[in-house]
py3Dmol code that shows the C-alpha trace and the ligand (Angstrom):
import py3Dmol

protein = """\
ATOM      1  CA  MET A   1      26.211  29.672   7.853  1.00  0.00           C
ATOM      2  CA  ARG A   2      26.978  25.995   8.174  1.00  0.00           C
ATOM      3  CA  ARG A   3      24.311  23.403   8.865  1.00  0.00           C
ATOM      4  CA  LYS A   4      23.665  21.724  12.207  1.00  0.00           C
ATOM      5  CA  ILE A   5      23.086  18.009  11.632  1.00  0.00           C
ATOM      6  CA  VAL A   6      22.015  15.137  13.854  1.00  0.00           C
ATOM      7  CA  ALA A   7      22.193  11.833  11.975  1.00  0.00           C
ATOM      8  CA  GLY A   8      21.209   8.358  13.179  1.00  0.00           C
ATOM      9  CA  ASN A   9      23.134   5.376  11.831  1.00  0.00           C
ATOM     10  CA  TRP A  10      20.942   2.349  12.515  1.00  0.00           C
ATOM     11  CA  LYS A  11      23.583  -0.082  11.194  1.00  0.00           C
ATOM     12  CA  MET A  12      22.262  -3.668  10.726  1.00  0.00           C
ATOM     13  CA  ASN A  13      19.653  -3.348  13.479  1.00  0.00           C
ATOM     14  CA  LEU A  14      15.856  -3.510  13.751  1.00  0.00           C
ATOM     15  CA  ASP A  15      13.264  -5.667  11.989  1.00  0.00           C
ATOM     16  CA  VAL A  16      10.845  -3.985   9.610  1.00  0.00           C
ATOM     17  CA  ASN A  17       8.172  -3.293  12.238  1.00  0.00           C
ATOM     18  CA  GLU A  18      10.700  -1.908  14.697  1.00  0.00           C
ATOM     19  CA  ALA A  19      12.191   0.293  11.970  1.00  0.00           C
ATOM     20  CA  GLU A  20       8.795   1.729  11.031  1.00  0.00           C
ATOM     21  CA  THR A  21       7.835   2.348  14.657  1.00  0.00           C
ATOM     22  CA  LEU A  22      11.133   4.077  15.401  1.00  0.00           C
ATOM     23  CA  PHE A  23      10.877   6.184  12.262  1.00  0.00           C
ATOM     24  CA  LYS A  24       7.312   7.296  13.081  1.00  0.00           C
ATOM     25  CA  GLY A  25       8.458   8.203  16.581  1.00  0.00           C
ATOM     26  CA  ILE A  26      11.345  10.287  15.264  1.00  0.00           C
ATOM     27  CA  CYS A  27       9.064  11.992  12.701  1.00  0.00           C
ATOM     28  CA  SER A  28       6.712  12.988  15.492  1.00  0.00           C
ATOM     29  CA  ILE A  29       9.414  14.681  17.541  1.00  0.00           C
ATOM     30  CA  ALA A  30      11.759  16.079  14.886  1.00  0.00           C
ATOM     31  CA  SER A  31      10.759  19.594  14.009  1.00  0.00           C
ATOM     32  CA  ALA A  32      10.644  20.273  10.292  1.00  0.00           C
ATOM     33  CA  GLY A  33      14.027  21.944  10.698  1.00  0.00           C
ATOM     34  CA  ASN A  34      15.196  24.386   8.078  1.00  0.00           C
ATOM     35  CA  LYS A  35      18.001  24.895   5.647  1.00  0.00           C
ATOM     36  CA  TYR A  36      20.444  25.160   8.524  1.00  0.00           C
ATOM     37  CA  GLN A  37      19.249  22.335  10.742  1.00  0.00           C
ATOM     38  CA  LYS A  38      18.790  18.762   9.669  1.00  0.00           C
ATOM     39  CA  THR A  39      17.777  15.445  11.160  1.00  0.00           C
ATOM     40  CA  LEU A  40      18.888  12.436   9.132  1.00  0.00           C
ATOM     41  CA  VAL A  41      18.478   8.708   9.495  1.00  0.00           C
ATOM     42  CA  PHE A  42      20.498   5.995   7.803  1.00  0.00           C
ATOM     43  CA  PRO A  43      18.408   2.820   8.005  1.00  0.00           C
ATOM     44  CA  PRO A  44      19.367  -0.511   6.443  1.00  0.00           C
ATOM     45  CA  ASN A  45      18.854  -0.095   2.668  1.00  0.00           C
ATOM     46  CA  ILE A  46      15.927  -2.539   2.564  1.00  0.00           C
ATOM     47  CA  TYR A  47      13.789  -0.165   4.652  1.00  0.00           C
ATOM     48  CA  ILE A  48      14.500   3.051   2.782  1.00  0.00           C
ATOM     49  CA  HIS A  49      11.595   2.782   0.342  1.00  0.00           C
ATOM     50  CA  SER A  50       8.892   2.247   2.958  1.00  0.00           C
ATOM     51  CA  LEU A  51      10.317   4.890   5.317  1.00  0.00           C
ATOM     52  CA  LEU A  52      10.376   7.460   2.540  1.00  0.00           C
ATOM     53  CA  LYS A  53       6.634   6.899   2.158  1.00  0.00           C
ATOM     54  CA  GLU A  54       6.077   7.466   5.884  1.00  0.00           C
ATOM     55  CA  ASN A  55       8.198  10.609   5.925  1.00  0.00           C
ATOM     56  CA  ASN A  56       6.483  13.811   6.989  1.00  0.00           C
ATOM     57  CA  GLY A  57       9.284  15.950   5.625  1.00  0.00           C
ATOM     58  CA  ALA A  58      10.985  16.489   8.982  1.00  0.00           C
ATOM     59  CA  ILE A  59      13.702  13.954   8.265  1.00  0.00           C
ATOM     60  CA  GLU A  60      16.059  13.239   5.399  1.00  0.00           C
ATOM     61  CA  ILE A  61      16.946   9.642   4.661  1.00  0.00           C
ATOM     62  CA  GLY A  62      20.340   8.319   3.677  1.00  0.00           C
ATOM     63  CA  ALA A  63      21.997   5.020   2.845  1.00  0.00           C
ATOM     64  CA  GLN A  64      24.720   3.443   4.934  1.00  0.00           C
ATOM     65  CA  ASN A  65      26.283   1.780   1.925  1.00  0.00           C
ATOM     66  CA  PHE A  66      26.233   1.502  -1.872  1.00  0.00           C
ATOM     67  CA  HIS A  67      28.446   0.401  -4.757  1.00  0.00           C
ATOM     68  CA  PHE A  68      30.425   2.873  -6.832  1.00  0.00           C
ATOM     69  CA  GLU A  69      29.349   1.384 -10.184  1.00  0.00           C
ATOM     70  CA  THR A  70      26.122   2.771 -11.611  1.00  0.00           C
ATOM     71  CA  LYS A  71      24.613  -0.522 -12.803  1.00  0.00           C
ATOM     72  CA  GLY A  72      25.379  -3.995 -14.070  1.00  0.00           C
ATOM     73  CA  ALA A  73      26.461  -7.424 -12.918  1.00  0.00           C
ATOM     74  CA  PHE A  74      27.210  -6.682  -9.260  1.00  0.00           C
ATOM     75  CA  THR A  75      25.008  -9.211  -7.497  1.00  0.00           C
ATOM     76  CA  GLY A  76      23.679  -7.973  -4.208  1.00  0.00           C
ATOM     77  CA  GLU A  77      24.804  -4.384  -4.655  1.00  0.00           C
ATOM     78  CA  VAL A  78      22.879  -1.102  -4.901  1.00  0.00           C
ATOM     79  CA  SER A  79      24.133   1.959  -6.744  1.00  0.00           C
ATOM     80  CA  ALA A  80      24.156   5.622  -5.745  1.00  0.00           C
ATOM     81  CA  ARG A  81      22.020   6.350  -8.784  1.00  0.00           C
ATOM     82  CA  GLN A  82      19.384   3.819  -7.666  1.00  0.00           C
ATOM     83  CA  LEU A  83      19.332   5.325  -4.179  1.00  0.00           C
ATOM     84  CA  LYS A  84      18.892   8.823  -5.542  1.00  0.00           C
ATOM     85  CA  ALA A  85      16.043   7.714  -7.820  1.00  0.00           C
ATOM     86  CA  LEU A  86      14.353   6.155  -4.783  1.00  0.00           C
ATOM     87  CA  GLY A  87      14.351   9.494  -2.985  1.00  0.00           C
ATOM     88  CA  CYS A  88      17.402   9.032  -0.811  1.00  0.00           C
ATOM     89  CA  SER A  89      19.379  12.210  -0.302  1.00  0.00           C
ATOM     90  CA  TRP A  90      22.459  11.244   1.725  1.00  0.00           C
ATOM     91  CA  VAL A  91      25.075   8.502   1.961  1.00  0.00           C
ATOM     92  CA  LEU A  92      27.776   7.566   4.438  1.00  0.00           C
ATOM     93  CA  VAL A  93      31.268   7.080   3.057  1.00  0.00           C
ATOM     94  CA  GLY A  94      34.307   5.924   5.006  1.00  0.00           C
ATOM     95  CA  HIS A  95      32.622   4.642   8.155  1.00  0.00           C
ATOM     96  CA  SER A  96      35.257   2.775  10.153  1.00  0.00           C
ATOM     97  CA  GLU A  97      33.183  -0.416  10.040  1.00  0.00           C
ATOM     98  CA  ARG A  98      33.289  -0.299   6.235  1.00  0.00           C
ATOM     99  CA  ARG A  99      37.007   0.527   6.268  1.00  0.00           C
ATOM    100  CA  VAL A 100      37.933  -2.214   8.730  1.00  0.00           C
ATOM    101  CA  LEU A 101      35.389  -5.021   8.194  1.00  0.00           C
ATOM    102  CA  PHE A 102      34.946  -4.615   4.436  1.00  0.00           C
ATOM    103  CA  ASN A 103      38.437  -3.449   3.489  1.00  0.00           C
ATOM    104  CA  GLU A 104      37.336  -0.150   1.998  1.00  0.00           C
ATOM    105  CA  GLY A 105      40.528   1.809   1.462  1.00  0.00           C
ATOM    106  CA  ALA A 106      41.238   5.178  -0.129  1.00  0.00           C
ATOM    107  CA  ALA A 107      40.809   3.995  -3.748  1.00  0.00           C
ATOM    108  CA  ILE A 108      37.352   2.524  -3.139  1.00  0.00           C
ATOM    109  CA  LEU A 109      36.266   5.444  -0.979  1.00  0.00           C
ATOM    110  CA  SER A 110      37.279   7.917  -3.677  1.00  0.00           C
ATOM    111  CA  LYS A 111      35.208   6.037  -6.251  1.00  0.00           C
ATOM    112  CA  LYS A 112      32.236   5.919  -3.870  1.00  0.00           C
ATOM    113  CA  MET A 113      32.555   9.632  -3.265  1.00  0.00           C
ATOM    114  CA  ASP A 114      32.615  10.364  -7.014  1.00  0.00           C
ATOM    115  CA  ALA A 115      29.614   8.096  -7.632  1.00  0.00           C
ATOM    116  CA  ALA A 116      27.608   9.758  -4.871  1.00  0.00           C
ATOM    117  CA  LEU A 117      28.449  13.254  -6.103  1.00  0.00           C
ATOM    118  CA  GLU A 118      27.566  12.321  -9.665  1.00  0.00           C
ATOM    119  CA  SER A 119      24.134  11.269  -8.403  1.00  0.00           C
ATOM    120  CA  ASN A 120      23.704  14.489  -6.439  1.00  0.00           C
ATOM    121  CA  LEU A 121      23.745  12.753  -3.097  1.00  0.00           C
ATOM    122  CA  GLN A 122      25.091  14.497  -0.039  1.00  0.00           C
ATOM    123  CA  ILE A 123      27.886  12.726   1.774  1.00  0.00           C
ATOM    124  CA  ILE A 124      28.880  12.305   5.380  1.00  0.00           C
ATOM    125  CA  TYR A 125      32.529  11.360   5.091  1.00  0.00           C
ATOM    126  CA  CYS A 126      33.758   9.589   8.239  1.00  0.00           C
ATOM    127  CA  CYS A 127      37.272   9.654   9.616  1.00  0.00           C
ATOM    128  CA  GLY A 128      38.911   8.777  12.905  1.00  0.00           C
ATOM    129  CA  GLU A 129      41.827   6.994  14.485  1.00  0.00           C
ATOM    130  CA  SER A 130      42.157   3.655  16.281  1.00  0.00           C
ATOM    131  CA  LEU A 131      42.997   3.434  19.973  1.00  0.00           C
ATOM    132  CA  ARG A 132      46.533   2.396  19.128  1.00  0.00           C
ATOM    133  CA  GLU A 133      47.022   5.362  16.813  1.00  0.00           C
ATOM    134  CA  ARG A 134      45.816   7.703  19.554  1.00  0.00           C
ATOM    135  CA  GLU A 135      47.988   6.093  22.203  1.00  0.00           C
ATOM    136  CA  GLU A 136      51.013   6.353  19.942  1.00  0.00           C
ATOM    137  CA  GLY A 137      50.235  10.016  19.275  1.00  0.00           C
ATOM    138  CA  ASN A 138      49.475   9.434  15.587  1.00  0.00           C
ATOM    139  CA  HIS A 139      45.829  10.503  15.625  1.00  0.00           C
ATOM    140  CA  PHE A 140      46.336  13.821  13.832  1.00  0.00           C
ATOM    141  CA  ASP A 141      48.448  12.192  11.088  1.00  0.00           C
ATOM    142  CA  LYS A 142      45.835   9.510  10.612  1.00  0.00           C
ATOM    143  CA  VAL A 143      42.977  11.958  10.265  1.00  0.00           C
ATOM    144  CA  ARG A 144      45.068  14.199   7.990  1.00  0.00           C
ATOM    145  CA  ASP A 145      45.632  11.187   5.684  1.00  0.00           C
ATOM    146  CA  GLN A 146      41.946  10.381   5.665  1.00  0.00           C
ATOM    147  CA  ILE A 147      40.987  13.986   4.916  1.00  0.00           C
ATOM    148  CA  ALA A 148      43.538  14.070   2.071  1.00  0.00           C
ATOM    149  CA  ILE A 149      41.153  11.972  -0.030  1.00  0.00           C
ATOM    150  CA  LEU A 150      39.010  15.095  -0.380  1.00  0.00           C
ATOM    151  CA  LYS A 151      41.810  17.008  -2.138  1.00  0.00           C
ATOM    152  CA  SER A 152      40.626  15.936  -5.582  1.00  0.00           C
ATOM    153  CA  LEU A 153      37.165  17.440  -5.045  1.00  0.00           C
ATOM    154  CA  THR A 154      36.099  20.781  -6.451  1.00  0.00           C
ATOM    155  CA  HIS A 155      34.836  23.603  -4.254  1.00  0.00           C
ATOM    156  CA  GLU A 156      31.392  22.978  -5.693  1.00  0.00           C
ATOM    157  CA  SER A 157      31.482  19.297  -4.688  1.00  0.00           C
ATOM    158  CA  MET A 158      32.631  20.239  -1.192  1.00  0.00           C
ATOM    159  CA  GLN A 159      29.265  21.904  -0.669  1.00  0.00           C
ATOM    160  CA  ASN A 160      27.800  18.386  -0.579  1.00  0.00           C
ATOM    161  CA  ILE A 161      30.272  17.045   1.952  1.00  0.00           C
ATOM    162  CA  SER A 162      29.976  16.948   5.723  1.00  0.00           C
ATOM    163  CA  ILE A 163      32.626  15.257   7.832  1.00  0.00           C
ATOM    164  CA  ALA A 164      32.110  13.030  10.864  1.00  0.00           C
ATOM    165  CA  TYR A 165      35.031  12.624  13.223  1.00  0.00           C
ATOM    166  CA  GLU A 166      34.538   9.220  14.804  1.00  0.00           C
ATOM    167  CA  PRO A 167      37.429   7.904  16.896  1.00  0.00           C
ATOM    168  CA  ILE A 168      37.190   4.120  16.478  1.00  0.00           C
ATOM    169  CA  TRP A 169      37.817   3.575  20.181  1.00  0.00           C
ATOM    170  CA  ALA A 170      34.647   5.513  20.965  1.00  0.00           C
ATOM    171  CA  ILE A 171      32.284   3.778  18.529  1.00  0.00           C
ATOM    172  CA  GLY A 172      29.827   1.518  20.310  1.00  0.00           C
ATOM    173  CA  THR A 173      32.101   1.281  23.343  1.00  0.00           C
ATOM    174  CA  GLY A 174      30.429   3.739  25.706  1.00  0.00           C
ATOM    175  CA  ARG A 175      33.783   5.509  25.863  1.00  0.00           C
ATOM    176  CA  THR A 176      33.223   8.978  24.403  1.00  0.00           C
ATOM    177  CA  ALA A 177      35.975  11.365  23.401  1.00  0.00           C
ATOM    178  CA  SER A 178      36.028  14.126  25.988  1.00  0.00           C
ATOM    179  CA  PRO A 179      34.712  17.459  24.707  1.00  0.00           C
ATOM    180  CA  ALA A 180      38.332  18.681  24.814  1.00  0.00           C
ATOM    181  CA  GLN A 181      39.598  15.742  22.721  1.00  0.00           C
ATOM    182  CA  ALA A 182      36.740  16.084  20.236  1.00  0.00           C
ATOM    183  CA  ALA A 183      37.083  19.877  20.020  1.00  0.00           C
ATOM    184  CA  GLU A 184      40.837  19.618  19.448  1.00  0.00           C
ATOM    185  CA  MET A 185      40.351  17.240  16.521  1.00  0.00           C
ATOM    186  CA  HIS A 186      37.479  19.250  15.059  1.00  0.00           C
ATOM    187  CA  ASP A 187      39.649  22.394  15.187  1.00  0.00           C
ATOM    188  CA  PHE A 188      42.379  20.419  13.423  1.00  0.00           C
ATOM    189  CA  ILE A 189      40.005  19.172  10.694  1.00  0.00           C
ATOM    190  CA  ARG A 190      38.685  22.690  10.104  1.00  0.00           C
ATOM    191  CA  ALA A 191      42.282  23.933   9.766  1.00  0.00           C
ATOM    192  CA  GLU A 192      43.113  21.112   7.329  1.00  0.00           C
ATOM    193  CA  LEU A 193      40.090  22.026   5.225  1.00  0.00           C
ATOM    194  CA  GLU A 194      41.199  25.636   5.211  1.00  0.00           C
ATOM    195  CA  ALA A 195      44.697  24.634   4.082  1.00  0.00           C
ATOM    196  CA  ILE A 196      43.234  22.591   1.216  1.00  0.00           C
ATOM    197  CA  PHE A 197      40.198  24.613   0.141  1.00  0.00           C
ATOM    198  CA  GLY A 198      40.483  28.006   1.785  1.00  0.00           C
ATOM    199  CA  TYR A 199      38.503  29.778   4.478  1.00  0.00           C
ATOM    200  CA  THR A 200      35.045  29.854   2.888  1.00  0.00           C
ATOM    201  CA  ILE A 201      34.769  26.109   2.266  1.00  0.00           C
ATOM    202  CA  ALA A 202      36.349  25.283   5.625  1.00  0.00           C
ATOM    203  CA  GLU A 203      33.888  27.512   7.457  1.00  0.00           C
ATOM    204  CA  SER A 204      30.840  26.194   5.645  1.00  0.00           C
ATOM    205  CA  THR A 205      31.563  22.465   6.057  1.00  0.00           C
ATOM    206  CA  SER A 206      29.613  20.798   8.865  1.00  0.00           C
ATOM    207  CA  LEU A 207      31.783  18.724  11.200  1.00  0.00           C
ATOM    208  CA  LEU A 208      29.948  16.076  13.218  1.00  0.00           C
ATOM    209  CA  TYR A 209      31.173  14.109  16.183  1.00  0.00           C
ATOM    210  CA  GLY A 210      30.438  10.365  16.421  1.00  0.00           C
ATOM    211  CA  GLY A 211      31.340   7.780  19.032  1.00  0.00           C
ATOM    212  CA  SER A 212      29.090   6.932  21.984  1.00  0.00           C
ATOM    213  CA  CYS A 213      27.369  10.289  21.738  1.00  0.00           C
ATOM    214  CA  SER A 214      24.371  10.158  24.059  1.00  0.00           C
ATOM    215  CA  GLU A 215      21.710  12.281  25.677  1.00  0.00           C
ATOM    216  CA  GLU A 216      24.116  12.715  28.617  1.00  0.00           C
ATOM    217  CA  ASN A 217      27.049  14.153  26.692  1.00  0.00           C
ATOM    218  CA  ALA A 218      25.518  15.619  23.499  1.00  0.00           C
ATOM    219  CA  LYS A 219      24.924  19.134  24.794  1.00  0.00           C
ATOM    220  CA  GLU A 220      28.479  19.587  26.009  1.00  0.00           C
ATOM    221  CA  LEU A 221      29.952  18.173  22.793  1.00  0.00           C
ATOM    222  CA  PHE A 222      27.683  20.259  20.582  1.00  0.00           C
ATOM    223  CA  SER A 223      28.564  23.426  22.446  1.00  0.00           C
ATOM    224  CA  CYS A 224      32.153  23.247  21.119  1.00  0.00           C
ATOM    225  CA  LYS A 225      32.640  25.835  18.418  1.00  0.00           C
ATOM    226  CA  ASN A 226      33.677  23.452  15.639  1.00  0.00           C
ATOM    227  CA  ILE A 227      31.222  20.650  16.440  1.00  0.00           C
ATOM    228  CA  ASP A 228      28.144  21.099  14.284  1.00  0.00           C
ATOM    229  CA  GLY A 229      26.211  18.014  15.335  1.00  0.00           C
ATOM    230  CA  GLY A 230      26.599  14.285  15.630  1.00  0.00           C
ATOM    231  CA  LEU A 231      26.547  10.941  13.875  1.00  0.00           C
ATOM    232  CA  ILE A 232      24.782   8.704  16.356  1.00  0.00           C
ATOM    233  CA  GLY A 233      24.787   4.890  16.422  1.00  0.00           C
ATOM    234  CA  GLY A 234      23.350   3.107  19.473  1.00  0.00           C
ATOM    235  CA  ALA A 235      21.499   6.117  20.876  1.00  0.00           C
ATOM    236  CA  SER A 236      19.657   6.625  17.567  1.00  0.00           C
ATOM    237  CA  LEU A 237      17.783   3.356  18.021  1.00  0.00           C
ATOM    238  CA  LYS A 238      15.428   4.752  20.666  1.00  0.00           C
ATOM    239  CA  VAL A 239      13.087   7.679  20.139  1.00  0.00           C
ATOM    240  CA  ASP A 240      13.751   9.129  23.584  1.00  0.00           C
ATOM    241  CA  SER A 241      17.532   9.166  23.411  1.00  0.00           C
ATOM    242  CA  PHE A 242      17.682  10.276  19.771  1.00  0.00           C
ATOM    243  CA  GLY A 243      15.073  12.941  20.494  1.00  0.00           C
ATOM    244  CA  ALA A 244      17.120  14.248  23.411  1.00  0.00           C
ATOM    245  CA  ILE A 245      20.195  14.453  21.191  1.00  0.00           C
ATOM    246  CA  ILE A 246      18.228  16.313  18.509  1.00  0.00           C
ATOM    247  CA  SER A 247      17.083  18.762  21.187  1.00  0.00           C
ATOM    248  CA  ALA A 248      20.675  19.223  22.330  1.00  0.00           C
ATOM    249  CA  ILE A 249      21.567  20.816  18.990  1.00  0.00           C
ATOM    250  CA  GLU A 250      18.656  23.250  18.944  1.00  0.00           C
TER     251      GLU A 250
END
"""
ligand_1 = """\
10
PEP
C 28.602 5.117 14.553
O 28.601 3.937 14.277
O 28.669 5.937 13.630
C 28.527 5.501 15.956
C 28.889 6.718 16.262
O 28.121 4.557 16.853
P 27.861 4.773 18.437
O 27.107 6.056 18.605
O 27.042 3.582 18.845
O 29.182 4.820 19.087
"""
view = py3Dmol.view(width=600, height=400)
view.addModel(protein, "pdb")
view.setStyle({"model": 0}, {"cartoon": {"style": "trace"}})
view.addModel(ligand_1, "xyz")
view.setStyle({"model": 1}, {"stick": {}})
view.zoomTo()
view.show()
């Protein structure tokens, strides 16, 4: 049985007091979950340590970013190994903001993926097309290319990978993919995984939708058969909206 996951990506938002207040609020509403249902938050790295101390066990904490080297002269960077030692259990890899704003291409993303797996971190690997690629009908090719990076992974490693489909045109824009558009792409990703890894891995990999997911549209999106939860940006910054989205998966 694959896991249902609702994950909040706080991006570069919130001061320390706001982050702690939001986290406490989410802890108070997130049920402890179980092996098959998870609530995750990805705060800015500087808050991870203090939030881990506040954690009541209902939430797992991940890092939005890290460097693929394990240690050394990389001023300003944090490694996967350091995050794991801190108590972090997840990382994001391949978010479109990292791809576009920080030039993270396939070679870097592969190294990040290997570093995270070596440190026993779980990964949400993000993929998704630009508006232009969708309008030109190239969205499936684009996502297929992005998924191809996973080909080098073993079946065992794939057990630590979840995938978030996040069309770039829907991120932070208020313009959500329709349930039909999201479902179509999720079906496609599941089929790609099956072609690469076979039925068992494809069926057990959680596929999340991201891109202006909100309390208004979450239930309909999550009811699609290949949508196993969401990666939530803006709506994860308020207890009420994030709580409603968590409830939508239950
Ligand atoms: C994201 O950045 O991963 C995201 C999905 O953002 P938003 O929900 O704000 O569109």
